[in-house]
DRENVEXBA-447945 format. One record per residue (C-alpha): residue number from 0; x, y, z. Coordinates in steps of 0.5 Angstrom, whole numbers, plus 500, padded with zeros to 3 digits. Example, Ala and Ser with C-alpha at 12.3 -4.5 7.8 and 13.67 -1.06 7.14 Angstrom:
% residues 2
<node 0; <525; 491; 516>>
<node 1; <527; 498; 514>>
This chain:
% residues 462
<node 0; <179; 449; 417>>
<node 1; <182; 444; 412>>
<node 2; <185; 437; 413>>
<node 3; <191; 436; 410>>
<node 4; <194; 428; 410>>
<node 5; <201; 427; 408>>
<node 6; <202; 419; 406>>
<node 7; <209; 415; 407>>
<node 8; <213; 418; 401>>
<node 9; <211; 425; 403>>
<node 10; <215; 424; 410>>
<node 11; <220; 419; 408>>
<node 12; <226; 423; 409>>
<node 13; <228; 431; 411>>
<node 14; <228; 433; 404>>
<node 15; <220; 430; 404>>
<node 16; <219; 433; 410>>
<node 17; <221; 440; 409>>
<node 18; <217; 440; 403>>
<node 19; <211; 438; 407>>
<node 20; <213; 445; 411>>
<node 21; <213; 449; 405>>
<node 22; <206; 446; 403>>
<node 23; <203; 448; 409>>
<node 24; <206; 454; 411>>
<node 25; <202; 456; 404>>
<node 26; <196; 454; 407>>
<node 27; <196; 457; 415>>
<node 28; <190; 462; 413>>
<node 29; <185; 456; 412>>
<node 30; <187; 453; 419>>
<node 31; <190; 446; 417>>
<node 32; <190; 440; 421>>
<node 33; <195; 435; 419>>
<node 34; <195; 428; 418>>
<node 35; <201; 424; 417>>
<node 36; <203; 417; 416>>
<node 37; <209; 413; 418>>
<node 38; <215; 414; 413>>
<node 39; <215; 411; 407>>
<node 40; <216; 403; 408>>
<node 41; <216; 403; 416>>
<node 42; <210; 400; 417>>
<node 43; <212; 394; 413>>
<node 44; <218; 393; 417>>
<node 45; <214; 394; 423>>
<node 46; <210; 388; 420>>
<node 47; <216; 384; 419>>
<node 48; <219; 386; 427>>
<node 49; <213; 384; 430>>
<node 50; <213; 377; 426>>
<node 51; <220; 376; 428>>
<node 52; <219; 377; 435>>
<node 53; <212; 373; 435>>
<node 54; <217; 367; 432>>
<node 55; <221; 368; 438>>
<node 56; <227; 371; 434>>
<node 57; <228; 376; 439>>
<node 58; <235; 378; 437>>
<node 59; <233; 380; 429>>
<node 60; <227; 384; 432>>
<node 61; <231; 388; 436>>
<node 62; <236; 388; 430>>
<node 63; <231; 390; 425>>
<node 64; <228; 396; 430>>
<node 65; <235; 399; 431>>
<node 66; <235; 400; 424>>
<node 67; <229; 404; 424>>
<node 68; <231; 407; 431>>
<node 69; <238; 410; 427>>
<node 70; <233; 412; 420>>
<node 71; <229; 416; 425>>
<node 72; <235; 419; 429>>
<node 73; <238; 421; 422>>
<node 74; <232; 425; 419>>
<node 75; <231; 428; 426>>
<node 76; <239; 430; 426>>
<node 77; <238; 433; 419>>
<node 78; <231; 437; 421>>
<node 79; <233; 440; 427>>
<node 80; <238; 444; 430>>
<node 81; <243; 441; 435>>
<node 82; <239; 444; 442>>
<node 83; <232; 442; 439>>
<node 84; <234; 436; 436>>
<node 85; <237; 434; 443>>
<node 86; <231; 436; 447>>
<node 87; <227; 431; 441>>
<node 88; <232; 425; 442>>
<node 89; <230; 424; 448>>
<node 90; <223; 423; 447>>
<node 91; <225; 419; 441>>
<node 92; <229; 414; 444>>
<node 93; <224; 413; 449>>
<node 94; <219; 411; 444>>
<node 95; <224; 406; 441>>
<node 96; <226; 404; 448>>
<node 97; <219; 402; 449>>
<node 98; <218; 399; 442>>
<node 99; <224; 394; 444>>
<node 100; <221; 393; 451>>
<node 101; <214; 391; 448>>
<node 102; <218; 386; 443>>
<node 103; <223; 383; 448>>
<node 104; <216; 381; 451>>
<node 105; <213; 378; 445>>
<node 106; <219; 374; 444>>
<node 107; <219; 372; 452>>
<node 108; <211; 369; 450>>
<node 109; <212; 367; 443>>
<node 110; <206; 369; 441>>
<node 111; <203; 375; 437>>
<node 112; <196; 377; 438>>
<node 113; <192; 382; 433>>
<node 114; <192; 386; 440>>
<node 115; <200; 386; 441>>
<node 116; <200; 387; 433>>
<node 117; <196; 393; 433>>
<node 118; <201; 396; 439>>
<node 119; <208; 395; 434>>
<node 120; <205; 397; 428>>
<node 121; <202; 404; 431>>
<node 122; <210; 406; 433>>
<node 123; <210; 408; 426>>
<node 124; <205; 414; 426>>
<node 125; <206; 416; 433>>
<node 126; <214; 416; 432>>
<node 127; <213; 421; 425>>
<node 128; <207; 425; 427>>
<node 129; <212; 428; 433>>
<node 130; <218; 429; 428>>
<node 131; <213; 433; 424>>
<node 132; <211; 437; 429>>
<node 133; <218; 438; 432>>
<node 134; <220; 440; 424>>
<node 135; <214; 445; 424>>
<node 136; <215; 448; 430>>
<node 137; <223; 448; 429>>
<node 138; <221; 452; 422>>
<node 139; <217; 458; 426>>
<node 140; <210; 454; 425>>
<node 141; <206; 454; 431>>
<node 142; <204; 446; 431>>
<node 143; <202; 442; 437>>
<node 144; <202; 434; 437>>
<node 145; <195; 430; 438>>
<node 146; <195; 423; 439>>
<node 147; <190; 421; 435>>
<node 148; <189; 415; 440>>
<node 149; <185; 421; 445>>
<node 150; <180; 422; 439>>
<node 151; <180; 417; 434>>
<node 152; <175; 412; 438>>
<node 153; <174; 405; 436>>
<node 154; <171; 398; 437>>
<node 155; <176; 392; 439>>
<node 156; <177; 389; 432>>
<node 157; <184; 389; 432>>
<node 158; <188; 391; 426>>
<node 159; <181; 393; 422>>
<node 160; <178; 397; 428>>
<node 161; <171; 400; 426>>
<node 162; <171; 408; 428>>
<node 163; <166; 410; 433>>
<node 164; <163; 416; 430>>
<node 165; <159; 418; 435>>
<node 166; <165; 419; 441>>
<node 167; <170; 421; 436>>
<node 168; <166; 427; 434>>
<node 169; <165; 431; 441>>
<node 170; <172; 429; 442>>
<node 171; <175; 432; 436>>
<node 172; <172; 438; 438>>
<node 173; <174; 438; 445>>
<node 174; <182; 436; 443>>
<node 175; <182; 439; 436>>
<node 176; <178; 445; 435>>
<node 177; <181; 449; 440>>
<node 178; <188; 449; 437>>
<node 179; <185; 451; 431>>
<node 180; <181; 457; 434>>
<node 181; <188; 459; 438>>
<node 182; <192; 459; 431>>
<node 183; <195; 452; 432>>
<node 184; <197; 447; 427>>
<node 185; <195; 440; 430>>
<node 186; <199; 435; 427>>
<node 187; <197; 427; 428>>
<node 188; <198; 420; 426>>
<node 189; <193; 417; 421>>
<node 190; <191; 410; 422>>
<node 191; <191; 409; 430>>
<node 192; <186; 409; 434>>
<node 193; <184; 406; 441>>
<node 194; <178; 403; 445>>
<node 195; <174; 406; 450>>
<node 196; <179; 403; 455>>
<node 197; <184; 406; 452>>
<node 198; <188; 400; 448>>
<node 199; <191; 402; 441>>
<node 200; <188; 399; 435>>
<node 201; <189; 400; 428>>
<node 202; <184; 401; 422>>
<node 203; <187; 397; 417>>
<node 204; <193; 398; 412>>
<node 205; <192; 405; 408>>
<node 206; <188; 407; 414>>
<node 207; <191; 414; 414>>
<node 208; <187; 417; 409>>
<node 209; <181; 414; 413>>
<node 210; <183; 418; 419>>
<node 211; <184; 425; 415>>
<node 212; <176; 424; 412>>
<node 213; <175; 422; 420>>
<node 214; <177; 428; 422>>
<node 215; <175; 432; 416>>
<node 216; <168; 430; 417>>
<node 217; <168; 431; 425>>
<node 218; <170; 438; 425>>
<node 219; <166; 440; 418>>
<node 220; <172; 441; 414>>
<node 221; <172; 445; 408>>
<node 222; <176; 441; 404>>
<node 223; <180; 434; 405>>
<node 224; <187; 434; 401>>
<node 225; <191; 427; 400>>
<node 226; <198; 429; 399>>
<node 227; <202; 422; 395>>
<node 228; <207; 422; 390>>
<node 229; <203; 422; 384>>
<node 230; <199; 428; 380>>
<node 231; <192; 426; 382>>
<node 232; <188; 420; 380>>
<node 233; <190; 417; 373>>
<node 234; <185; 414; 368>>
<node 235; <189; 408; 369>>
<node 236; <196; 405; 372>>
<node 237; <201; 409; 369>>
<node 238; <206; 403; 370>>
<node 239; <201; 399; 366>>
<node 240; <199; 404; 361>>
<node 241; <204; 410; 359>>
<node 242; <198; 414; 356>>
<node 243; <195; 415; 362>>
<node 244; <192; 422; 363>>
<node 245; <190; 426; 370>>
<node 246; <183; 426; 372>>
<node 247; <181; 433; 374>>
<node 248; <175; 432; 376>>
<node 249; <171; 426; 379>>
<node 250; <165; 424; 383>>
<node 251; <165; 421; 389>>
<node 252; <161; 415; 387>>
<node 253; <166; 414; 381>>
<node 254; <172; 415; 386>>
<node 255; <170; 410; 391>>
<node 256; <168; 404; 386>>
<node 257; <176; 406; 383>>
<node 258; <178; 405; 390>>
<node 259; <175; 399; 392>>
<node 260; <177; 395; 385>>
<node 261; <184; 397; 385>>
<node 262; <186; 404; 384>>
<node 263; <192; 405; 389>>
<node 264; <191; 412; 391>>
<node 265; <186; 412; 395>>
<node 266; <184; 407; 401>>
<node 267; <177; 405; 399>>
<node 268; <174; 407; 405>>
<node 269; <176; 414; 405>>
<node 270; <171; 417; 401>>
<node 271; <165; 415; 406>>
<node 272; <165; 420; 412>>
<node 273; <167; 425; 406>>
<node 274; <161; 423; 402>>
<node 275; <156; 423; 408>>
<node 276; <158; 431; 410>>
<node 277; <159; 433; 402>>
<node 278; <166; 435; 403>>
<node 279; <170; 435; 397>>
<node 280; <177; 431; 397>>
<node 281; <183; 433; 393>>
<node 282; <189; 428; 391>>
<node 283; <195; 432; 390>>
<node 284; <202; 431; 390>>
<node 285; <207; 433; 395>>
<node 286; <213; 432; 389>>
<node 287; <209; 437; 385>>
<node 288; <205; 441; 389>>
<node 289; <203; 446; 383>>
<node 290; <200; 441; 380>>
<node 291; <192; 441; 380>>
<node 292; <191; 434; 382>>
<node 293; <184; 431; 382>>
<node 294; <178; 434; 385>>
<node 295; <173; 429; 388>>
<node 296; <166; 431; 389>>
<node 297; <159; 429; 390>>
<node 298; <157; 432; 383>>
<node 299; <163; 432; 378>>
<node 300; <161; 435; 371>>
<node 301; <159; 432; 365>>
<node 302; <165; 428; 361>>
<node 303; <164; 427; 353>>
<node 304; <168; 421; 355>>
<node 305; <164; 414; 356>>
<node 306; <169; 412; 362>>
<node 307; <173; 416; 367>>
<node 308; <178; 410; 368>>
<node 309; <180; 404; 368>>
<node 310; <182; 399; 374>>
<node 311; <185; 393; 375>>
<node 312; <185; 388; 382>>
<node 313; <190; 382; 382>>
<node 314; <191; 377; 386>>
<node 315; <183; 375; 385>>
<node 316; <181; 367; 386>>
<node 317; <174; 364; 383>>
<node 318; <170; 360; 387>>
<node 319; <165; 356; 383>>
<node 320; <160; 352; 387>>
<node 321; <155; 347; 384>>
<node 322; <149; 344; 386>>
<node 323; <144; 341; 381>>
<node 324; <138; 340; 386>>
<node 325; <139; 345; 391>>
<node 326; <142; 352; 388>>
<node 327; <134; 354; 387>>
<node 328; <132; 352; 394>>
<node 329; <130; 357; 399>>
<node 330; <136; 359; 403>>
<node 331; <141; 356; 399>>
<node 332; <144; 362; 397>>
<node 333; <145; 365; 404>>
<node 334; <148; 359; 406>>
<node 335; <153; 360; 401>>
<node 336; <154; 367; 404>>
<node 337; <154; 365; 411>>
<node 338; <160; 361; 409>>
<node 339; <164; 367; 407>>
<node 340; <161; 371; 412>>
<node 341; <164; 366; 418>>
<node 342; <171; 367; 415>>
<node 343; <171; 375; 415>>
<node 344; <172; 374; 407>>
<node 345; <168; 380; 402>>
<node 346; <166; 378; 396>>
<node 347; <167; 382; 390>>
<node 348; <163; 380; 384>>
<node 349; <157; 374; 383>>
<node 350; <154; 370; 378>>
<node 351; <149; 365; 378>>
<node 352; <146; 360; 373>>
<node 353; <142; 355; 374>>
<node 354; <146; 349; 377>>
<node 355; <152; 354; 380>>
<node 356; <155; 360; 383>>
<node 357; <161; 364; 381>>
<node 358; <164; 368; 387>>
<node 359; <170; 373; 386>>
<node 360; <174; 374; 392>>
<node 361; <181; 377; 395>>
<node 362; <186; 371; 395>>
<node 363; <188; 369; 401>>
<node 364; <190; 363; 406>>
<node 365; <183; 362; 408>>
<node 366; <181; 360; 401>>
<node 367; <182; 352; 403>>
<node 368; <178; 353; 409>>
<node 369; <172; 356; 405>>
<node 370; <172; 351; 400>>
<node 371; <172; 345; 405>>
<node 372; <166; 349; 408>>
<node 373; <162; 350; 402>>
<node 374; <164; 343; 400>>
<node 375; <159; 341; 405>>
<node 376; <153; 345; 402>>
<node 377; <155; 342; 394>>
<node 378; <161; 341; 390>>
<node 379; <167; 346; 390>>
<node 380; <172; 348; 386>>
<node 381; <177; 355; 386>>
<node 382; <182; 357; 381>>
<node 383; <187; 363; 383>>
<node 384; <191; 367; 379>>
<node 385; <186; 372; 376>>
<node 386; <184; 379; 376>>
<node 387; <178; 384; 376>>
<node 388; <178; 389; 370>>
<node 389; <173; 395; 372>>
<node 390; <171; 401; 367>>
<node 391; <168; 406; 371>>
<node 392; <164; 413; 369>>
<node 393; <157; 416; 370>>
<node 394; <156; 416; 362>>
<node 395; <155; 408; 363>>
<node 396; <147; 410; 364>>
<node 397; <143; 410; 359>>
<node 398; <149; 409; 353>>
<node 399; <147; 404; 349>>
<node 400; <152; 399; 346>>
<node 401; <157; 400; 352>>
<node 402; <159; 392; 352>>
<node 403; <160; 391; 345>>
<node 404; <165; 397; 345>>
<node 405; <169; 394; 351>>
<node 406; <170; 387; 349>>
<node 407; <171; 389; 342>>
<node 408; <177; 392; 345>>
<node 409; <179; 385; 347>>
<node 410; <177; 380; 343>>
<node 411; <182; 375; 344>>
<node 412; <182; 375; 352>>
<node 413; <179; 369; 355>>
<node 414; <174; 373; 360>>
<node 415; <171; 368; 365>>
<node 416; <166; 373; 369>>
<node 417; <162; 379; 367>>
<node 418; <158; 384; 372>>
<node 419; <155; 391; 371>>
<node 420; <154; 394; 378>>
<node 421; <148; 396; 381>>
<node 422; <150; 403; 381>>
<node 423; <150; 402; 374>>
<node 424; <157; 406; 373>>
<node 425; <162; 400; 372>>
<node 426; <162; 394; 368>>
<node 427; <167; 389; 371>>
<node 428; <170; 382; 368>>
<node 429; <174; 378; 370>>
<node 430; <181; 375; 366>>
<node 431; <187; 372; 367>>
<node 432; <193; 375; 372>>
<node 433; <197; 375; 367>>
<node 434; <193; 379; 361>>
<node 435; <192; 385; 365>>
<node 436; <197; 389; 362>>
<node 437; <194; 388; 354>>
<node 438; <187; 388; 357>>
<node 439; <189; 395; 360>>
<node 440; <193; 398; 355>>
<node 441; <188; 396; 349>>
<node 442; <181; 399; 353>>
<node 443; <185; 405; 354>>
<node 444; <187; 406; 347>>
<node 445; <180; 405; 345>>
<node 446; <177; 409; 350>>
<node 447; <181; 415; 352>>
<node 448; <185; 417; 345>>
<node 449; <181; 423; 345>>
<node 450; <179; 426; 351>>
<node 451; <175; 431; 354>>
<node 452; <180; 437; 356>>
<node 453; <174; 439; 361>>
<node 454; <176; 433; 365>>
<node 455; <182; 430; 364>>
<node 456; <189; 433; 364>>
<node 457; <196; 432; 361>>
<node 458; <199; 425; 360>>
<node 459; <204; 423; 366>>
<node 460; <211; 426; 364>>
<node 461; <209; 431; 359>>
């Protein structure tokens, strides 16, 4: 069996869903499980709606929800015949009535808790998965909707819930496997789960990819397909560099590094269940299904190029902690990291000298509070609007003079921090956010002017 995940742009309207039907029909013999995201931009709209209700603006929240209702009605009307639409319309109406009731309750209380927000945010996937199931059935595919909350059991860390794999896997075999055995196509919403008590949770933005990998690992899938709106992973962001090329094959380790450091095609946690089960992941384009996409596997073929790709992670803040007397004292570094841990703020890069520690973190509203706590230990200053540029490739191992080539390609850049990952497959450095386009273009020209045809495909748009 295989798992096929379709992102928001792949189910954004009736035409997109029709494309999904054709793609899935061609893979019937592979016993697909289909995972779908909410329709494009719906998750962002639900976030806005939930905040409006939490601020007591009931009328605005209900108006915004009405526009979502109408969009889904329109898409369903175009997808389904009159008789099927009439039946599905009542189910759709019931879901949106439940959302309206929830919003009225939030507005009345005037408080939006993480638990309640998860409930609001879950409606996108809950409704899109039902609509895709109805579209499949109307076109002759034997599809069955499966509420992901029956299988994806998580802890109660709302908005970023952690899957409980030991409980998920038996439920997948109980709920999903029998459908496959009876030639049915299970259709599930990504991103959502539930606690043991049945309380709705979400596993973080971009979590539909993660859901697909969890299901694939739990059912020992032959492969996991991530269907999006690009032809696969690219050597860099084509919006910055027009000469970006498709990567045909890349290792799990390389892809995970790129995902963490800004590559937008995959959710950073997506690959973890697949890595553990050694299941290949394919990144494919639902708008161009003939493209071979990118294959991500435990071992990728050797490349003649040093690097596989360049990624940039923006909205980074550098935090400098200076303590001339305490730096080398026992437990001092632990005290620093304990502060970040208390604020649940992950650290990307770390650099130390005799008198200071520099760290990079995602810019967020917690930075002033983190700095205030750090000031109890030492002098602190922080600067935002920075970016991490990361070059990834397994050929870094054992190749001499790479750093000189990298920084020789950007001689006029003000580089603040430099790090070579413990995995020895990435070189990262921090620059001003505004310098990212120039840096990416210069580095891409230096390292990808000539590419190994076994590993790299066509330039985007050619």
